C-alpha positions in Angstrom: 15.1 57.3 -91.4 18.5 57.8 -89.8 20.5 57.5 -92.7 18.6 60.0 -94.0 18.8 62.5 -91.3 22.8 61.8 -91.6 23.0 62.5 -95.4 21.0 65.6 -94.3 23.0 66.7 -91.8 26.5 66.2 -93.7 25.2 68.0 -97.0 24.1 70.9 -93.9 27.6 70.8 -92.9 29.1 70.4 -96.4 27.3 74.1 -97.3 28.0 75.7 -94.7 31.5 74.6 -94.9 31.8 76.1 -98.8 29.6 79.5 -96.9 32.5 80.0 -94.8 35.2 79.4 -97.1 33.4 82.2 -99.5 33.4 84.5 -97.4 36.6 83.9 -96.1 38.3 84.1 -99.5 35.7 87.4 -100.1 37.2 89.1 -97.4 40.9 87.9 -97.4 43.5 91.0 -99.2 44.0 88.8 -102.2 46.5 90.6 -103.8 48.9 91.0 -100.8 48.2 87.2 -100.4 49.4 86.9 -104.0 52.3 88.9 -103.3 53.4 86.7 -100.0 53.2 83.8 -102.0 55.7 84.9 -105.1 58.0 86.1 -102.0 58.1 82.1 -99.8 61.5 80.9 -100.3 61.8 77.9 -101.6 64.3 76.1 -98.3 61.6 77.1 -96.2 59.1 75.7 -97.8 61.1 72.6 -98.4 62.0 72.4 -94.4 58.3 72.8 -93.8 57.2 69.8 -95.4 59.7 67.3 -93.9 59.1 68.9 -90.8 55.2 68.0 -91.1 56.2 64.8 -93.0 58.4 63.4 -90.1 55.8 64.8 -87.6 53.1 62.2 -89.1 55.6 59.7 -89.7 56.6 60.1 -85.4 52.7 59.9 -85.1 52.3 57.1 -87.3 55.1 55.3 -85.0 53.7 55.8 -81.9 50.1 54.8 -82.7 51.6 51.2 -84.3 53.9 50.7 -81.0 50.6 51.3 -78.8 48.4 49.0 -80.9 52.1 46.1 -81.0 51.7 46.6 -76.9 48.1 46.3 -76.9 48.5 43.0 -78.7 46.8 44.6 -81.5 49.1 45.0 -84.0 48.4 46.2 -87.9 50.5 46.7 -90.7 52.5 50.1 -90.4 50.6 51.7 -93.8 46.9 51.0 -92.0 48.2 53.0 -88.8 49.8 55.6 -90.6 46.7 56.3 -92.2 44.2 56.0 -89.5 46.6 58.2 -87.7 47.1 60.9 -90.9 43.2 61.1 -91.3 42.8 62.1 -88.0 45.5 65.1 -88.0 44.7 66.1 -90.7 40.5 66.3 -90.0 41.6 68.5 -86.2 44.2 70.9 -88.3 40.9 71.4 -90.9 38.1 71.2 -88.6 40.2 73.1 -85.8 37.0 71.8 -83.4 39.8 71.4 -80.4 40.5 68.3 -81.6 37.3 65.6 -81.3 36.3 65.6 -85.1 40.0 64.0 -85.2 39.7 61.9 -81.7 36.4 60.6 -83.1 37.5 59.3 -86.3 40.3 58.2 -85.1 38.4 55.9 -82.4 36.2 55.0 -85.4 38.9 53.8 -87.4 40.3 52.2 -85.1 37.0 50.0 -84.0 36.7 48.8 -87.4 
């Protein structure tokens, strides 16, 4: 019974998310967005990608060192996966970081 409730809650959240995405796209001024998208400077785009990659690497490195110091070492690749998913969830969900923290705690507990 609990599994059925979780699945229903998941699909309800997914449907709500898709509905909000569709509403946002309908309300957006797409011609202006496409114009701005075409005028992006490649240098700044590359710099943003490099900085965000460095940010993820630093977050993963800090978590890796904290786990080493607490005598629970994990492989660096595993720690990077654990740190990347919560960061991405926090950016996408915008719930004050709660979803990212919950995902990190869940993944570390496994």
